[in-house]
C-alpha atoms as one frame of an Amber mdcrd trajectory, in Angstrom:
protein
  72.611 142.925  -7.203  76.213 141.760  -7.163  77.538 141.468 -10.711  79.729
 138.523  -9.782  76.679 136.663  -8.464  74.934 137.080 -11.824  78.004 135.721
 -13.615  78.115 132.703 -11.282  74.381 132.132 -11.823  74.684 132.188 -15.617
  77.658 129.830 -15.463  75.896 127.329 -13.175  72.680 127.408 -15.221  74.603
 126.836 -18.439  76.417 123.916 -16.828  73.117 122.351 -15.664  71.648 122.616
 -19.174  74.762 120.982 -20.635  74.653 118.115 -18.118  70.915 117.562 -18.627
  71.449 117.383 -22.394  74.238 114.804 -21.938  71.969 112.778 -19.627  69.121
 112.880 -22.188  71.442 111.633 -24.949  72.799 108.801 -22.801  69.482 107.770
 -21.194  66.710 108.822 -23.623  64.030 106.649 -21.983  64.467 108.188 -18.553
  64.696 111.650 -20.082  61.397 111.141 -21.939  59.603 110.196 -18.718  60.937
 113.428 -17.157  59.452 115.476 -19.996  62.631 115.861 -22.097  65.826 117.387
 -20.757  66.977 119.480 -23.702  66.815 123.233 -23.183  64.377 123.949 -26.034
  61.943 121.124 -25.097  62.194 121.124 -21.293  59.091 121.222 -19.124  58.641
 124.667 -17.470  58.588 123.015 -14.046  62.000 121.474 -14.700  63.271 124.836
 -15.993  62.288 126.462 -12.707  63.933 123.605 -10.790  67.222 124.026 -12.663
  67.122 127.796 -12.256  66.587 127.401  -8.510  69.478 124.938  -8.298  71.686
 127.366 -10.268  70.711 130.169  -7.899  71.734 128.143  -4.827  74.954 126.946
  -6.465  75.844 130.532  -7.407  75.441 131.604  -3.780  77.822 128.844  -2.706
  80.351 129.832  -5.384  80.172 133.490  -4.359  80.666 132.572  -0.713  83.693
 130.422  -1.529  85.209 133.214  -3.613  84.577 135.816  -0.926  86.623 133.787
   1.546  89.770 134.822  -0.317  88.829 138.480   0.023  87.943 138.009   3.697
  91.291 136.448   4.557  93.332 138.859   2.442  91.512 141.980   3.612  91.982
 140.977   7.263  95.688 140.388   6.666  96.087 143.715   4.861  94.193 145.461
   7.646  96.968 144.342   9.997  99.718 145.492   7.607  98.013 148.625   6.216
  95.383 149.724   8.760  92.563 151.739   7.225  94.000 151.443   3.751  90.928
 149.725   2.348  88.426 152.094   3.953  86.186 154.370   1.851  87.719 157.705
   0.861  86.096 160.792   2.410  85.667 164.255   0.929  88.546 166.767   1.104
  88.688 170.528   0.623  91.022 173.492   1.058  89.641 176.404   3.071  90.876
 179.895   3.915  90.056 181.590   7.206  88.336 184.989   7.113  89.414 186.594
  10.405  88.267 189.996  11.613  91.373 192.087  10.908  90.076 194.907  13.105
  90.346 192.643  16.164  93.402 193.825  18.186  93.765 190.357  19.708  94.773
 189.050  16.304  98.262 190.543  16.760  98.940 187.952  19.448  97.905 185.231
  17.030  94.805 183.048  16.944  95.656 179.368  16.825  93.577 176.409  15.700
  94.861 172.896  16.231  94.775 170.007  13.815  91.635 168.061  14.657  89.425
 171.097  15.317  86.065 170.872  13.585  84.421 173.083  10.962  80.715 172.855
  10.135  79.292 173.798   6.771  77.226 176.966   6.673  74.807 175.108   4.409
  72.335 172.901   6.291  70.446 170.160   4.453  66.802 171.245   4.361  64.941
 168.025   5.209  67.350 166.326   7.603  68.739 169.556   9.115  72.280 168.205
   8.970  75.437 170.287   8.586  78.421 168.382   7.225  81.379 168.389   9.584
  85.021 168.586   8.504  88.243 168.234  10.483  91.266 170.513  10.204  94.185
 168.434   8.969  96.988 170.830   9.995  97.519 173.506  12.619  96.409 176.976
  11.573  97.715 180.312  12.890  95.928 183.587  12.118  97.709 186.957  12.070
  96.694 190.462  10.914  98.818 190.241   7.751  97.312 190.442   4.293  98.847
 189.980   0.863  98.506 193.408  -0.708 100.361 192.714  -3.947 102.078 189.891
  -5.804 104.203 190.260  -8.927 106.276 187.907 -11.029 109.210 189.396 -12.958
 110.335 187.523 -16.066 113.572 189.581 -15.987 115.735 190.998 -13.210 115.277
 194.659 -14.215 112.317 195.396 -11.873 114.231 193.981  -8.899 117.359 195.957
  -9.728 115.231 199.106  -9.992 114.170 198.517  -6.383 117.730 198.319  -5.144
 118.267 194.549  -5.191 121.644 193.538  -6.602 121.110 190.313  -8.526 123.813
 187.922  -9.666 124.334 186.703 -13.229 122.584 183.396 -12.477 119.285 185.078
 -11.543 116.776 185.055 -14.422 113.462 186.020 -12.798 111.860 186.858  -9.481
 108.717 186.965  -7.385 107.585 189.745  -5.056 104.994 189.422  -2.287 103.986
 192.557  -0.387 102.482 191.944   3.063 100.637 194.637   4.992  99.913 194.807
   8.717  96.600 196.651   8.857  93.344 196.811  10.758  91.102 196.344   7.757
  91.035 195.434   4.058  94.106 196.676   2.148  93.526 199.986   0.408  95.705
 202.610  -1.246  93.858 205.380   0.607  93.988 203.742   4.033  96.101 205.385
   6.717  99.356 203.596   7.602  98.821 200.882  10.141 100.949 199.885  13.114
 104.587 198.937  12.437 105.424 195.375  11.532 107.660 195.013  14.599 104.536
 194.991  16.808 103.485 191.639  15.318 106.287 189.170  14.624 105.156 185.648
  13.743 108.051 183.270  13.284 106.513 181.522  10.285 103.896 182.097   7.599
 102.383 179.495   5.297 101.375 180.352   1.736  99.150 178.107  -0.378  99.134
 178.366  -4.175  95.552 178.677  -5.369  95.900 179.096  -9.120  95.124 176.183
 -11.436  97.041 172.966 -10.794  99.171 173.603 -13.891 100.196 177.161 -12.965
 100.640 176.331  -9.278 102.875 173.382 -10.187 105.044 175.640 -12.380 105.551
 178.144  -9.562 106.100 175.286  -7.088 108.956 173.992  -9.235 110.542 177.449
  -9.390 110.367 177.769  -5.603 111.915 174.403  -4.809 114.293 173.708  -7.683
 115.373 177.090  -9.088 115.394 179.277  -5.971 118.384 181.476  -5.205 118.050
 184.022  -2.402 115.054 185.137  -0.335 115.194 188.856   0.466 113.002 190.966
   2.730 112.782 194.607   1.634 111.219 197.297   3.820 111.283 201.073   3.875
 109.713 203.685   6.078 108.112 206.538   4.153 110.731 209.014   2.968 113.681
 206.776   3.899 115.988 204.489   1.930 114.947 200.819   1.770 116.616 198.202
   3.948 117.216 194.578   3.081 117.263 191.369   5.120 118.497 188.046   3.698
 116.723 184.859   4.760 118.840 181.668   4.793 118.052 178.977   2.225 116.585
 176.660   4.858 113.920 179.267   5.675 111.610 177.870   3.008 110.150 174.412
   3.378 107.572 172.207   1.682 104.113 171.743   3.147 101.926 168.660   3.357
 104.602 166.398   4.853 104.115 167.244   8.540 104.370 164.194  10.769 100.992
 162.959  11.985  99.038 165.386   9.762  97.587 163.026   7.160  94.271 163.664
   5.439  93.191 160.223   6.639  93.985 160.764  10.308  97.047 159.765  12.271
  97.932 156.110  12.797 101.401 155.103  13.996 101.060 151.742  12.255 100.702
 153.250   8.766 103.716 154.039   6.598 103.488 157.787   5.912 104.733 157.356
   2.344 101.629 155.382   1.356  99.345 158.117   2.676 101.309 160.787   0.814
 100.964 158.910  -2.466  97.216 158.533  -1.949  96.915 162.214  -1.086  98.850
 163.252  -4.195  96.452 161.431  -6.495  93.305 162.366  -4.568  93.991 165.954
  -3.458  97.312 167.438  -4.683  96.296 170.937  -3.509  97.520 170.167   0.003
 101.151 170.042  -1.219 101.055 173.145  -3.427 102.470 175.844  -1.212 105.424
 176.763   0.969 106.252 177.835   4.499 108.667 180.624   5.452 110.340 180.120
   8.830 112.623 182.249  10.967 110.769 185.482  10.212 110.548 186.834  13.772
 114.216 187.903  13.928 113.812 189.865  10.689 110.391 191.413  11.317 111.249
 192.858  14.721 113.475 195.472  13.002 110.797 196.768  10.601 109.256 200.133
  11.510 107.025 200.339   8.422 103.510 198.897   8.222 104.437 196.628   5.314
 107.317 194.670   3.843 108.153 192.865   0.625 109.529 189.355   0.167 111.572
 188.734  -2.981 112.416 185.287  -4.363 115.230 185.016  -6.920 114.931 182.241
  -9.526 117.571 180.783 -11.828 115.109 180.254 -14.676 112.202 182.198 -16.101
 108.607 181.497 -17.096 107.071 184.287 -19.176 103.579 182.891 -18.673 103.773
 183.563 -14.929 103.958 187.337 -15.487 100.325 187.472 -16.574  99.128 184.839
 -14.101 100.557 185.837 -10.730  98.532 188.269  -8.622  97.661 188.684  -4.960
  94.782 186.203  -5.259  97.219 183.538  -6.494  98.337 183.042  -2.875  96.361
 182.266   0.247  97.422 182.953   3.813  95.628 181.187   6.675  94.570 178.265
   4.488  94.485 174.612   5.476  93.211 171.288   4.119  90.143 169.755   5.753
  88.697 166.240   5.644  85.144 165.044   6.208  86.192 162.862   9.151  85.020
 163.338  12.724  84.575 161.240  15.840  81.101 160.152  16.906  79.519 157.759
  19.401  77.337 155.295  17.537  73.942 154.012  18.566  74.414 151.085  21.027
  74.641 147.773  19.176  72.297 145.148  20.694  73.629 141.597  20.504  71.347
 138.764  19.435  72.433 135.175  19.930  71.098 134.084  16.534  73.393 136.522
  14.680  77.154 136.146  14.381  77.667 139.764  13.270  75.782 142.971  13.937
  75.384 146.173  11.935  76.848 149.359  13.439  74.769 152.509  12.860  75.896
 156.006  13.805  72.369 157.428  14.168  69.346 155.160  13.729  67.091 158.137
  12.987  69.349 159.122  10.057  71.201 155.971   8.977  72.011 157.118   5.427
  73.580 160.452   6.387  76.581 158.957   8.199  79.133 156.341   7.217  81.697
 154.672   9.451  85.252 155.176   8.235  87.068 153.401  11.054  86.178 151.991
  14.464  88.203 153.679  17.193  87.009 152.094  20.421  84.554 149.400  21.512
  83.253 148.655  25.003  80.857 145.957  26.237  77.819 146.355  28.505  76.492
 143.507  30.668  72.934 142.875  31.952  73.842 142.679  35.662  76.727 145.131
  35.803  76.827 148.911  35.691  80.398 149.166  34.488  81.619 148.488  30.970
  84.767 146.723  29.858  86.931 147.417  26.796  86.734 145.161  23.751  89.958
 144.842  21.781  90.589 144.303  18.066  91.290 140.676  17.265  94.989 139.740
  17.426  95.805 142.788  19.562  97.261 142.561  23.060  94.826 143.385  25.904
  95.684 146.552  27.784  96.561 146.568  31.442  96.724 143.343  33.442  93.709
 141.642  31.852  94.412 137.930  31.238  94.176 136.857  27.626  91.574 134.175
  28.394  89.271 136.768  30.009  89.513 139.409  27.290  86.828 140.210  24.723
  87.788 140.774  21.092  86.007 142.040  17.998  86.393 141.996  14.247  84.693
 144.298  11.770  84.105 144.384   8.055  82.684 146.845   5.558  80.460 145.852
   2.661  78.712 147.905   0.018  75.453 149.363   1.259  72.259 147.972  -0.222
  69.886 150.410  -1.823  66.680 151.163   0.045  63.226 150.545  -1.431  62.840
 154.278  -2.066  66.181 154.377  -3.908  65.132 151.446  -6.094  61.909 153.239
  -7.000  63.183 156.781  -7.551  66.925 156.315  -8.067  69.969 157.372  -6.065
  70.431 160.923  -4.804  74.192 160.607  -5.387  76.454 158.292  -7.341  78.162
 157.408  -4.076  76.433 154.509  -2.298  78.849 153.966   0.586  79.298 151.024
   2.926  77.743 149.390   5.959  79.926 148.246   8.856  79.381 144.963  10.688
  80.994 143.910  13.949  81.496 140.423  15.429  82.281 139.692  19.075  84.479
 136.961  20.488  83.735 136.206  24.156  85.725 134.032  26.594  84.704 130.381
  26.296  84.159 129.877  30.035  81.907 132.910  30.459  78.505 132.217  32.035
  75.592 132.440  29.606  73.739 134.741  32.001  76.728 137.072  32.047  77.078
 137.378  28.281  77.484 140.816  26.743  74.151 142.608  26.237  75.267 145.395
  23.877  78.302 147.187  22.504  79.192 150.865  22.651  81.167 151.899  19.579
  83.107 155.100  19.038  84.140 155.606  15.440  85.615 157.979  12.918  82.715
 158.780  10.587  81.845 160.777   7.456  78.690 162.388   6.097  78.527 159.811
   3.314  77.060 161.384   0.132  75.983 164.723   1.647  79.355 166.342   0.915
  78.806 165.652  -2.782  75.980 168.200  -2.813  77.536 171.122  -0.932  77.092
 174.545  -2.546  80.346 176.485  -2.104  81.943 179.710  -3.347  78.617 181.551
  -3.391  80.080 184.868  -2.235  79.763 184.224   1.482  81.269 181.953   4.123
  81.159 178.226   3.410  82.288 176.933   6.831  82.290 178.094  10.452  84.557
 176.917  13.267  82.755 174.831  15.891  84.911 176.280  18.690  84.265 179.882
  17.560  81.189 180.427  15.398  82.344 183.975  14.571  85.335 182.598  12.678
  84.311 181.892   9.099  86.039 180.099   6.237  85.723 180.122   2.471  86.387
 177.122   0.265  89.212 177.693  -2.239  89.581 174.131  -3.594  87.197 171.197
  -3.559  85.283 169.720  -1.928  86.143 166.457  -3.628  83.382 163.857  -3.897
  83.539 160.868  -1.534  84.967 157.768  -3.170  84.715 154.050  -2.699  87.704
 152.157  -1.365  90.673 151.041  -3.443  88.984 147.675  -3.948  85.767 149.005
  -5.446  84.913 148.618  -9.104  84.165 152.335  -9.448  87.623 153.288  -8.191
  89.300 150.829 -10.551  87.457 152.343 -13.529  85.310 150.833 -16.249  86.463
 147.390 -17.136  88.944 147.704 -14.285  90.765 144.967 -12.481  88.811 142.537
 -10.315  89.071 142.842  -6.556  91.371 139.840  -6.264  93.905 141.377  -8.641
  94.035 144.585  -6.605  94.463 142.606  -3.390  97.385 140.702  -4.844  99.026
 143.974  -5.879  98.681 145.263  -2.337 100.248 142.060  -1.023 103.001 142.602
  -3.583 104.195 145.555  -1.482 105.901 142.923   0.659 107.951 141.992  -2.387
 108.637 145.677  -3.020 109.965 145.983   0.532 112.325 143.090  -0.046 113.482
 143.657  -3.615 112.932 147.388  -3.992 113.443 148.998  -7.377 116.722 147.215
  -8.059 117.060 143.474  -8.359 113.608 142.921  -9.859 113.176 140.044 -12.295
 113.854 141.564 -15.706 115.473 144.614 -14.135 112.586 146.961 -14.988 112.401
 149.303 -12.002 110.077 151.694 -13.851 107.484 148.950 -14.338 107.653 148.110
 -10.626 107.145 151.754  -9.689 104.291 152.218 -12.172 102.563 149.094 -10.895
 102.797 150.335  -7.324 101.485 153.809  -8.173  98.520 152.378 -10.073  97.254
 150.824  -6.853  97.020 154.270  -5.248  95.612 156.031  -8.297  92.049 156.511
  -9.468  92.061 154.316 -12.558  88.829 155.916 -13.774  90.810 159.153 -14.286
  92.658 158.920 -17.594  94.804 161.961 -16.753  96.245 160.246 -13.669  96.874
 157.041 -15.578  98.697 159.002 -18.294 100.941 160.623 -15.695 101.910 157.261
 -14.248 102.684 155.948 -17.729 104.909 159.012 -18.100 107.507 157.396 -15.807
 109.695 155.825 -18.482 112.791 154.719 -16.586 114.077 154.172 -13.049 117.734
 153.399 -12.411 119.761 152.968  -9.236 123.455 153.231  -8.478 125.574 153.208
  -5.298 126.984 156.576  -4.192 129.182 157.872  -1.366 128.500 161.165   0.421
 129.862 163.016   3.463 128.141 162.805   6.828 128.973 164.930   9.852 129.424
 163.068  13.133 130.901 163.842  16.545 134.282 162.613  15.309 134.200 164.820
  12.197 133.228 164.171   8.599 132.951 160.552   7.480 131.886 158.742   4.334
 128.400 157.258   4.060 127.215 154.788   1.446 123.809 155.095  -0.109 121.766
 154.695  -3.268 121.001 157.249  -5.943 117.620 156.684  -7.599 117.166 158.432
 -10.942 113.615 158.740 -12.260 113.196 159.668 -15.913 109.851 161.060 -17.088
 108.237 162.058 -20.343 106.819 165.506 -19.579 104.296 165.350 -22.401 102.352
 162.980 -20.129 102.313 165.588 -17.347 100.728 168.456 -19.241  98.439 170.348
 -16.897 100.040 169.070 -13.698 103.836 169.035 -13.963 106.187 166.205 -13.037
 108.078 168.032 -10.293 105.424 167.589  -7.594 105.319 163.833  -8.194 109.117
 163.799  -7.979 108.937 165.554  -4.610 106.453 162.980  -3.300 108.542 160.078
  -4.596 111.739 161.498  -3.095 110.060 161.510   0.327 108.650 158.048  -0.262
 111.959 156.498  -1.316 113.960 158.005   1.548 111.804 156.175   4.068 112.261
 152.954   2.108 116.027 153.126   2.587 117.753 150.275   4.376 119.170 150.873
   7.838 122.561 152.637   7.926 122.024 153.846   4.384 120.466 156.797   2.597
 118.676 157.653  -0.636 119.474 160.461  -3.060 116.637 160.987  -5.545 117.097
 162.641  -8.936 114.535 163.394 -11.636 115.277 163.737 -15.326 113.062 164.757
 -18.204 113.345 163.568 -21.779 112.583 167.110 -22.875 114.623 169.238 -20.404
 117.276 166.949 -19.004 117.931 167.051 -15.264 115.108 168.692 -13.277 116.415
 168.357  -9.732 118.572 166.262  -7.431 117.084 166.175  -3.953 119.478 166.284
  -1.019 120.632 162.927   0.381 118.386 161.863   3.232 118.514 159.182   5.919
 114.853 158.644   6.749 113.742 162.209   7.475 117.202 163.660   8.231 119.361
 165.297   5.603 123.048 164.639   5.117 125.547 167.423   4.430
């Protein structure tokens, strides 16, 4: 039962008792004939009558209150499509290719959007959960044979690398091109020059704390990147990779965990992803490798990273298993055709079910496409979202439109008797149809075909993973197996739900107003706020994206202690030469004691991307992060949108 309804009921019943008592005091004769109207002396029949009246009044009050949510949610759905949808399960998986397959040297490529099914199948329903690859994935016959972190430069100098005075530590990754598992006794494999991928992506799979420390070294303290290779019995050779060879991961255009939508500001999705599944950002990509690898005659090579600071803890942490090649994030989102929705004239909205034989095992995340079927026609016509423009040459007065809404699913009778299988209840989706006014009654729509992006609801919360064998298999190639290296995360209710806002959290209306407040953020930004507190504005915005039931996340957000802005001038290269460009420098100060176990640098990276896309036209943003404990952490390069300045 809705908690708000109970509160309305108690309020209405209390009000009725108060009014009946006032009536009895003012008109005692009439009250006596009615059997007394005071609460302690009232006739049981009158008590039931007042309780029934309170019940009906509470329903009216709840309906009136819900109208605010209905209007606001529909408006936000136009501004932030899909932002209020339930949150599916995410995981990070690593492919387990057959390294003895010679075809692997040409590369095996999986596209973002390819599906993986879980190896575990639910016993009673015989359902395998389906996940979608979020990013492209390329498989090669390279394996990480060894990984070492040097807290001093001596080991690198012993291997022939001349380090400068500014270098304090280093990292070495040894990659082997082989036909099987790496082994000291294995015969040398084919030379590296026979397999030359242009880029390799490495994910950091240690704890969040240790991965964040190494991530900061890679993207704020990095000097040179050196490739070292040596054929047996010969002197080693060195290749220098340019600084732009390394890049961050997780920011690829159109590769969001929530699916691609051109109408959604990418910065919002990145903030949600950071708080829900930060593993997708913890890693790096090396590009431009092909030109260097084609000169290597040995079956292996080493990649050295020089750092300008040192972390002694990393020496005992870093090993080959700290890195994962051929890994990618996955999301429990996949397309499905729902059961046809029959339309009944007595109902103004109709429930959409993915599979009527298994209604609780699937949940609709977002409706993709709707088409209408007619009783006397074999063809079907498209139905458009309300307020959208009809496609093609269809006149507006002949078009069909629909609206949809998601409400919390009601528990079944069995769930009321025996309890819930999972803490996640999920939602039901309802659809309403708007037909042209002049359409003949006999030609009214008979049913709707709905294609939607769906999830496996609560089933992902019960997946057994990391049991020593494959956890997922590719749908396009069942021989290709995957193991889970992070997650899966449990499915979550939407940003508006009470569970997501935490115990004693904000009411739905408060959260909706904060989302609407993004319009004010667009206009006023971090500077020019009433009171001049940019940090408070940023904290308030981040709290909307965060899981308020997680005290660690809330502490991190509170760790942002100051945000200041100032105008700056930087050089920009144009066809006419170098010219001056005006922009804004945003300095974020943090208290790192609030970021213990996660690190502040990753949040700074996310915010730098977010703020650059908030820049005004013909301007740029330069983001800097400072720590109360360490001083300046990093100044990110000036960026106009997604393009860097010189």
